[in-house]
C-alpha positions in Angstrom: -47.7 -13.3 -81.5 -47.6 -16.9 -83.1 -47.4 -18.6 -86.7 -50.7 -20.6 -85.7 -48.9 -23.6 -84.4 -47.4 -22.8 -81.1 -44.6 -21.6 -82.7 -42.6 -17.9 -82.0 -42.4 -16.6 -85.1 -40.5 -13.2 -87.2 -41.1 -11.1 -89.7 -40.6 -12.3 -93.0 -37.3 -9.8 -94.4 -33.5 -10.8 -95.5 -30.5 -9.4 -96.5 -28.9 -10.3 -100.2 -28.3 -13.0 -102.9 -24.5 -13.6 -102.4 -23.0 -16.8 -102.9 -20.9 -18.5 -100.8 -17.6 -19.1 -101.5 -17.5 -22.9 -101.7 -20.5 -24.0 -102.9 -22.7 -20.8 -104.9 -25.2 -21.7 -103.1 -27.1 -18.8 -101.1 -25.7 -20.1 -97.0 -23.4 -21.9 -95.3 -21.4 -25.1 -96.6 -23.6 -27.6 -97.6 -22.2 -31.1 -97.3 -23.4 -34.5 -98.6 -24.8 -35.0 -94.5 -24.4 -32.9 -91.7 -21.9 -34.9 -89.1 -22.6 -36.4 -86.2 -20.5 -34.0 -84.9 -22.7 -31.6 -85.1 -25.5 -33.5 -82.2 -24.4 -31.7 -79.5 -25.1 -27.9 -81.3 -28.8 -29.0 -81.2 -29.4 -29.7 -77.5 -33.3 -30.5 -76.7 -33.8 -30.6 -80.3 -34.2 -33.3 -83.0 -31.1 -35.1 -83.4 -28.7 -34.3 -86.6 -30.6 -37.9 -88.5 -33.8 -36.3 -88.4 -32.3 -33.0 -89.7 -30.6 -34.8 -92.2 -34.1 -36.9 -93.6 -35.5 -33.1 -93.6 -32.6 -32.1 -95.7 -33.3 -35.5 -98.2 -37.0 -34.2 -98.6 -36.2 -30.7 -99.4 -33.9 -32.0 -102.0 -36.9 -33.4 -103.5 -38.1 -30.6 -104.4 -35.2 -28.6 -105.6 -34.7 -27.2 -102.4 -31.4 -27.1 -99.7 -31.0 -27.1 -95.9 -27.9 -25.4 -94.6 -26.6 -24.6 -91.5 -23.8 -23.3 -89.3 -20.2 -24.3 -90.3 -18.7 -26.5 -87.9 -16.4 -28.4 -89.3 -12.2 -27.7 -88.7 -12.0 -28.1 -92.5 -13.9 -24.9 -92.9 -12.8 -22.4 -89.7 -10.8 -20.9 -92.4 -13.5 -19.8 -94.1 -15.4 -18.5 -90.9 -12.0 -15.8 -90.4 -12.7 -14.6 -93.6 -16.0 -14.0 -92.6 -15.6 -13.2 -89.3 -13.4 -9.9 -90.7 -16.1 -9.0 -94.0 -19.0 -7.7 -92.1 -20.8 -7.8 -96.1 -20.1 -11.3 -97.0 -21.6 -12.7 -93.2 -24.4 -10.6 -94.2 -25.1 -12.1 -96.9 -25.3 -15.9 -94.8 -28.8 -16.8 -95.1 -28.0 -18.3 -91.3 -27.9 -14.2 -90.6 -30.0 -11.7 -90.4 -28.2 -8.2 -89.7 -24.5 -7.3 -90.0 -24.0 -6.8 -86.4 -25.7 -10.2 -85.2 -24.1 -12.5 -86.8 -20.7 -11.3 -87.6 -19.0 -12.7 -84.8 -21.3 -15.5 -83.7 -22.6 -17.6 -86.7 -19.1 -19.5 -87.1 -18.9 -20.7 -83.3 -18.9 -24.4 -82.5 -22.1 -24.1 -80.9 -24.9 -21.9 -80.5 -24.8 -18.9 -78.2 -28.0 -18.6 -76.2 -27.6 -15.1 -76.7 -27.7 -15.7 -80.1 -31.0 -14.5 -82.2 -29.5 -16.3 -85.4 -31.5 -20.0 -86.5 -30.1 -23.5 -86.4 -30.6 -24.2 -89.7 -32.1 -22.6 -93.3 -34.0 -23.9 -95.6 -33.5 -22.4 -98.7 -37.2 -22.8 -100.2 -38.3 -22.9 -104.2 -41.5 -24.0 -104.1 -44.5 -23.9 -102.0 -44.3 -27.9 -101.7 -40.7 -27.0 -100.0 -42.6 -24.1 -97.7 -45.0 -27.3 -96.6 -41.7 -29.9 -95.8 -40.4 -27.4 -93.4 -43.8 -26.0 -91.3 -44.8 -29.5 -90.8 -41.6 -30.8 -89.9 -41.1 -27.5 -87.5 -44.7 -28.9 -86.0 -44.0 -32.5 -85.6 -40.5 -31.6 -84.2 -41.4 -28.5 -81.9 -38.8 -26.3 -83.4 -39.3 -22.7 -83.8 -40.0 -20.8 -87.5 -38.5 -18.1 -88.8 -39.1 -16.4 -92.4 -37.3 -14.2 -93.7 -37.1 -12.7 -97.9 -34.8 -9.9 -97.6 -33.6 -8.9 -93.7 -34.4 -5.4 -93.8 -35.7 -5.8 -90.6 -32.5 -4.2 -89.0 -33.2 -5.2 -85.1 -33.8 -9.2 -86.5 -37.7 -9.7 -86.1 -37.2 -12.3 -89.0 -35.2 -14.8 -87.1 -35.2 -16.8 -84.0 -32.9 -18.3 -81.8 -32.5 -22.0 -82.7 -35.3 -22.2 -85.3 -35.5 -23.7 -88.8 -36.0 -20.1 -91.1 -37.4 -20.6 -94.6 -35.3 -18.3 -96.2 -37.7 -16.9 -99.5 -35.5 -14.8 -101.1 -34.8 -18.1 -103.3 -38.8 -18.9 -104.1 -39.1 -18.3 -107.5 -40.2 -15.1 -109.5 -43.5 -14.1 -111.0 -44.0 -11.4 -112.6 -46.8 -11.8 -114.9 -49.0 -8.7 -115.9 -52.9 -9.2 -116.0 -55.4 -7.5 -117.9 -58.7 -7.1 -116.2 -58.1 -9.7 -113.4 -60.7 -11.0 -111.2 -60.5 -11.9 -107.1 -62.9 -14.3 -106.3 -65.3 -12.0 -105.5 -65.5 -11.4 -109.4 -64.6 -8.1 -109.0 -62.4 -6.6 -111.8 -59.1 -4.2 -112.1 -57.6 -3.1 -114.8 -54.6 -4.3 -114.3 -52.3 -6.2 -112.1 -48.7 -8.1 -111.7 -47.9 -11.2 -109.7 -45.2 -11.1 -107.7 -43.7 -14.2 -106.2 -42.8 -14.4 -102.4 -39.1 -14.0 -103.2 -39.2 -10.9 -104.9 -37.1 -7.6 -104.7 -38.9 -4.3 -105.6 -36.1 -4.0 -108.2 -37.9 -7.3 -110.0 -40.5 -6.1 -110.3 -39.7 -2.5 -111.4 -38.2 -3.9 -114.1 -41.3 -6.5 -114.6 -43.4 -3.9 -115.0 -41.7 -1.9 -117.0 -42.7 1.3 -118.8 -46.0 -0.2 -119.2 -47.6 0.6 -116.2 -47.0 2.3 -112.6 -46.1 -0.2 -109.2 -47.6 2.2 -106.3 -45.3 1.2 -103.7 -41.9 2.3 -104.2 -40.0 1.6 -100.9 -36.7 3.9 -100.1 -34.8 0.9 -101.4 -35.2 -1.1 -104.6 -33.3 -4.2 -102.7 -36.2 -4.6 -100.3 -38.7 -7.8 -101.1 -42.3 -6.8 -101.6 -44.2 -9.6 -100.5 -42.7 -9.8 -96.9 -42.6 -8.0 -94.1 -42.3 -4.4 -95.9 -45.8 -5.5 -97.0 -47.2 -7.3 -94.3 -46.0 -4.7 -91.9 -48.2 -1.8 -93.6 -45.8 -1.1 -97.2 -44.7 2.7 -96.3 -42.6 3.6 -99.6 -42.3 6.6 -101.4 -45.3 7.2 -102.8 -47.6 6.3 -100.2 -49.5 9.5 -99.8 -50.6 10.0 -103.6 -51.5 6.3 -103.9 -52.2 4.8 -100.3 -49.6 2.2 -98.9 -48.7 -0.7 -100.0 -51.1 -3.3 -98.3 -53.6 -0.7 -99.8 -52.7 -1.8 -103.8 -53.1 -5.8 -102.4 -55.9 -7.6 -104.8 -55.2 -11.0 -103.1 -52.4 -13.3 -101.1 -51.3 -16.7 -101.5 -50.1 -18.2 -98.4 -49.4 -21.3 -97.1 -50.7 -22.2 -93.4 -49.1 -23.4 -90.5 -51.1 -26.9 -91.0 -48.8 -27.0 -94.4 -52.0 -25.9 -96.4 -52.3 -23.7 -99.1 -55.1 -20.9 -99.8 -55.9 -17.6 -101.2 -56.8 -14.9 -99.1 -59.2 -11.8 -100.6 -62.2 -9.7 -99.9 -64.6 -12.7 -100.6 -62.0 -15.9 -99.7 -60.6 -16.2 -96.3 -61.7 -12.9 -95.7 -60.2 -12.5 -92.3 -57.0 -13.5 -93.2 -56.7 -11.0 -95.9 -57.6 -8.4 -93.6 -54.8 -10.0 -90.6 -52.0 -9.6 -93.6 -52.9 -6.4 -94.3 -50.5 -4.9 -91.7 -50.7 -8.1 -89.1 -46.4 -8.2 -89.7 -44.9 -10.6 -91.5 -44.7 -14.3 -90.9 -47.3 -14.0 -88.5 -49.8 -15.9 -89.8 -47.9 -17.9 -92.6 -46.1 -18.0 -95.5 -46.7 -15.6 -98.4 -45.7 -17.1 -101.7 -47.7 -14.8 -104.2 -49.3 -11.7 -104.0 -51.2 -9.4 -107.2 -50.9 -5.7 -106.5 -53.1 -3.3 -108.4 -51.1 -1.2 -111.7 -51.8 2.4 -112.0 -51.6 3.9 -115.3 -48.6 4.8 -116.0 -47.7 8.5 -115.3 -45.1 11.3 -115.6 -44.3 13.1 -112.0 -42.0 16.1 -111.2 -39.5 15.6 -108.8 -38.3 17.9 -106.2 -34.6 17.7 -103.8 -33.1 19.7 -101.9 -30.4 19.2 -99.4 -27.5 21.4 -97.1 -25.6 18.7 -95.8 -21.8 20.0 -94.4 -22.8 20.4 -90.8 -18.9 19.4 -90.1 -17.4 21.7 -92.9 -19.7 24.9 -91.3 -18.8 24.0 -87.6 -14.9 23.4 -88.9 -15.3 26.9 -90.6 -16.8 28.9 -87.6 -19.9 28.1 -89.7 -22.0 26.4 -86.6 -24.4 28.5 -85.4 -25.6 29.6 -89.0 -26.0 26.2 -89.9 -28.3 25.2 -87.0 -30.3 28.6 -87.8 -30.6 27.4 -91.8 -31.9 23.8 -90.2 -34.4 25.6 -87.8 -35.6 27.6 -90.6 -35.9 24.5 -92.9 -38.0 22.4 -90.3 -39.9 25.5 -89.8 -41.0 26.1 -93.1 -41.9 22.4 -93.4 -43.9 22.4 -90.1 -46.3 24.8 -91.6 -46.8 23.8 -95.0 -46.3 19.6 -94.7 -49.8 19.5 -93.4 -51.6 21.5 -96.0 -49.7 20.0 -99.3 -52.0 18.6 -102.3 -52.3 14.9 -102.0 -50.5 14.5 -105.2 -47.4 15.4 -103.2 -45.4 12.3 -101.7 -41.7 11.8 -100.7 -39.5 12.2 -97.9 -37.3 14.5 -95.4 -35.1 15.0 -92.4 -33.6 17.9 -91.0 -30.8 17.8 -93.9 -33.1 17.6 -97.4 -36.1 16.7 -98.7 -37.1 14.6 -101.9 -40.5 14.7 -102.8 -42.5 13.8 -105.9 -45.7 15.5 -107.4 -47.9 13.3 -109.4 -49.5 15.7 -111.7 -49.2 18.5 -114.2 -46.7 21.7 -113.7 -49.8 24.1 -112.9 -50.9 22.5 -110.1 -47.5 21.5 -108.5 -47.9 25.3 -106.8 -46.1 24.3 -104.0 -43.0 24.6 -105.7 -43.3 28.0 -106.1 -44.1 28.4 -102.6 -41.0 26.8 -102.3 -38.5 28.5 -104.0 -40.2 32.1 -103.0 -39.2 30.4 -99.1 -35.8 29.5 -100.3 -34.7 32.8 -102.0 -36.7 35.1 -99.6 -37.1 33.8 -96.5 -34.2 31.8 -95.7 -30.2 33.5 -95.9 -28.5 32.2 -98.7 -25.4 32.7 -96.7 -26.6 29.9 -95.0 -26.7 27.8 -97.7 -24.2 28.7 -100.3 -22.8 25.6 -102.0 -19.2 27.0 -101.9 -19.1 27.0 -98.3 -21.0 24.1 -96.8 -22.1 21.8 -100.2 -25.6 22.5 -100.0 -27.1 22.1 -103.4 -30.1 24.4 -104.4 -34.0 23.4 -104.8 -33.8 20.7 -108.3 -37.1 20.1 -109.7 -37.1 17.4 -112.8 -39.5 16.3 -115.2 -40.1 12.4 -115.7 -42.0 10.3 -117.6 -42.2 7.4 -115.8 -40.5 5.8 -112.8 -39.3 3.3 -114.6 -37.1 5.7 -116.4 -36.3 8.0 -113.3 -34.8 4.8 -112.0 -32.7 4.7 -115.2 -34.7 2.1 -117.1 -33.5 -0.8 -118.1 -30.0 -0.6 -117.8 -30.8 0.3 -114.2 -31.4 -3.0 -113.1 -29.0 -5.2 -111.0 -28.6 -7.6 -108.5 -29.1 -4.9 -105.5 -26.8 -6.2 -103.2 -24.5 -3.0 -103.5 -26.9 -0.5 -102.7 -26.7 -2.1 -99.3 -23.0 -2.0 -98.9 -23.7 1.5 -97.5 -26.4 0.6 -94.9 -25.4 -2.6 -93.5 -22.5 -0.9 -90.9 -24.5 2.3 -90.5 -28.3 0.8 -88.8 -27.0 -0.8 -85.1 -29.5 1.1 -83.5 -33.3 1.9 -85.4 -36.5 3.2 -84.2 -39.6 5.3 -85.3 -42.5 6.7 -84.2 -45.8 8.2 -85.6 -46.1 12.0 -85.6 -49.7 12.7 -85.3 -51.2 15.5 -88.0 -53.3 17.4 -85.4 -50.2 17.1 -83.2 -47.8 19.1 -85.6 -50.6 21.4 -87.0 -52.3 22.7 -83.1 -47.9 22.5 -81.5 -46.2 23.7 -84.2 -43.9 25.5 -81.7 -43.5 22.4 -79.7 -43.2 20.1 -83.0 -40.2 22.4 -84.0 -38.3 22.3 -80.2 -38.8 18.4 -80.8 -36.9 18.4 -84.3 -34.5 20.4 -83.4 -33.3 18.4 -80.6 -33.4 15.6 -82.5 -31.5 17.4 -85.2 -28.7 18.0 -83.0 -28.6 14.8 -80.4 -26.1 12.5 -81.4 -25.5 12.6 -85.0 -27.1 14.7 -87.6 -30.8 13.7 -88.0 -30.3 12.1 -92.0 -32.9 9.2 -91.9 -35.8 9.0 -94.3 -38.8 10.2 -93.0 -41.8 9.6 -94.8 -45.0 11.8 -95.7 -47.9 10.2 -94.5 -51.8 12.0 -95.4 -53.3 12.1 -98.2 -54.6 8.6 -99.7 -53.1 6.7 -96.4 -55.6 8.5 -94.3 -58.3 8.1 -97.1 -58.8 4.6 -96.0 -60.6 3.2 -93.4 -59.1 1.6 -90.3 -60.9 -1.2 -89.8 -60.0 -2.0 -94.1 -56.4 -3.6 -92.5 -54.9 -4.9 -89.7 -52.3 -2.2 -89.6 -52.6 0.2 -86.1 -55.4 3.0 -86.3 -52.3 5.6 -85.5 -51.2 5.3 -89.3 -54.7 6.5 -90.5 -54.0 9.4 -88.6 -50.2 10.4 -89.3 -48.5 13.0 -90.8 -45.0 11.7 -90.9 -43.5 8.6 -90.2 -40.1 9.5 -88.3 -36.7 7.0 -88.0 -33.7 7.8 -85.9 -31.0 5.2 -86.7 -28.6 5.7 -83.6 -29.3 5.4 -79.6 -29.1 9.1 -78.9 -31.9 10.1 -80.9 -34.0 7.3 -79.8 -34.2 8.6 -76.4 -35.2 11.8 -77.6 -38.0 9.8 -79.5 -38.9 8.4 -76.1 -38.6 11.5 -74.5 -41.6 13.0 -76.9 -43.7 10.4 -78.0 -44.6 9.1 -74.2 -47.9 7.4 -75.7 -48.3 4.0 -76.3 -50.4 5.3 -79.5 -47.6 6.4 -80.7 -46.1 3.3 -81.0 -43.0 2.6 -83.5 -43.6 1.0 -87.3 -43.3 -3.0 -87.3 -40.3 -3.1 -89.6 -37.9 -0.1 -87.4 -38.3 -0.8 -83.8 -35.5 -0.5 -81.3 -35.3 -4.1 -79.4 -35.6 -2.3 -75.8 -39.8 -1.2 -77.4 -41.8 -2.1 -75.3 -44.7 -1.5 -77.9 -42.4 -2.8 -80.8 -45.7 -5.2 -82.4 -48.1 -2.3 -82.7 -48.5 -2.7 -86.1 
């Protein structure tokens, strides 16, 4: 996929808002000018004088150009970063922990690396235009990232000029009776800047309305690769994908022009941005999302972590039986849930949400009956394995569920438990008909997935419902998304082998943001 100027690009994603220890700038050391000694780094590319001209041009729009640390003066800083994966992952030249840790401080750019040459920390549409036109004129690859949750580095490219969006201004304006270019009116909308994160938007909207897209982490960008890759979230089954909530995009194209794309203006571009992949067609600088009325909901949480403890106590067989009973129950019930149920599950837990009154949430009664009668309580004794009994709670709004205003923070700390553990990631879509028509085959597959390598604890999204009610022609996302029941993720290599063995059709391709590097069909949607 190209950015319409013949330059390879990648998803619009990134990692953190950490500051450089010397400069306070997101990125590597900023010198008054990049020294002549850097010329040897960029064989076949623009000279350092040309890069310095770009640096000067960006500064006119309150934006900066940062690059690799190459001066001996800063080698001590390099050593610090080499030994601190979180600091390394926070650097604007880095996409992910394992790609950057030992490479970005080297005095030359390894061909085996996926790192950019320089990073444009942009703070305006004009700065984006300057960066894109520079790349076009100098035959430099463009890459785009916002928050870096493509763990396989889809938002970077070797030797590229990266447009970093997490420095872009926020918006957060709440608009009543917002109209698109067709004249269609929407009761309420929120304007989201191109670099905003989930937590930013939750705080901007507060308790006034409900943003009907809630990713698994609050540290995710909501205008980049998450959205343009489809936008699967904790509430998708009830409200649809994030792309189903978009009214319009404001996007800077490969020719440097910024345009509006909606149902009536640049309609084909609007269609392409809804699922065609982040950074593929331009740099999104603003999105208007629909807002839903503030709504109360019920949460159902259940887990039985503790496999290591169970095996150490000689209860490994009972623990395996417990997981099998849970998965059998889930395979039977999940295809037929009321569409107001959304959430995630794995072999050892479920986090489910019901957006409706308790009397309608009959699955809670079915779940309790199964837990208390069909599942042997001895398997899940909290005193044995640290299991938790089903927990049912009532919430006045998602904002309050998050913790209200006191919960808002820079989400950097949220990432700390994720970065070192996601060396391998892959995904597949599980079709509704396959689960319903072949439940025993599905159970065998999930059990193999659960006990191959490490325990299958990744969050797997519940689909169907409103996701399946949208026409396959309404967006550019792969049609399989509209007829799937689950989005399955795996975070270790042995589990990836199980996925590939079970899903042999290209129709069951991986999600855009969660692919293995070796995936032949990694850009299916």
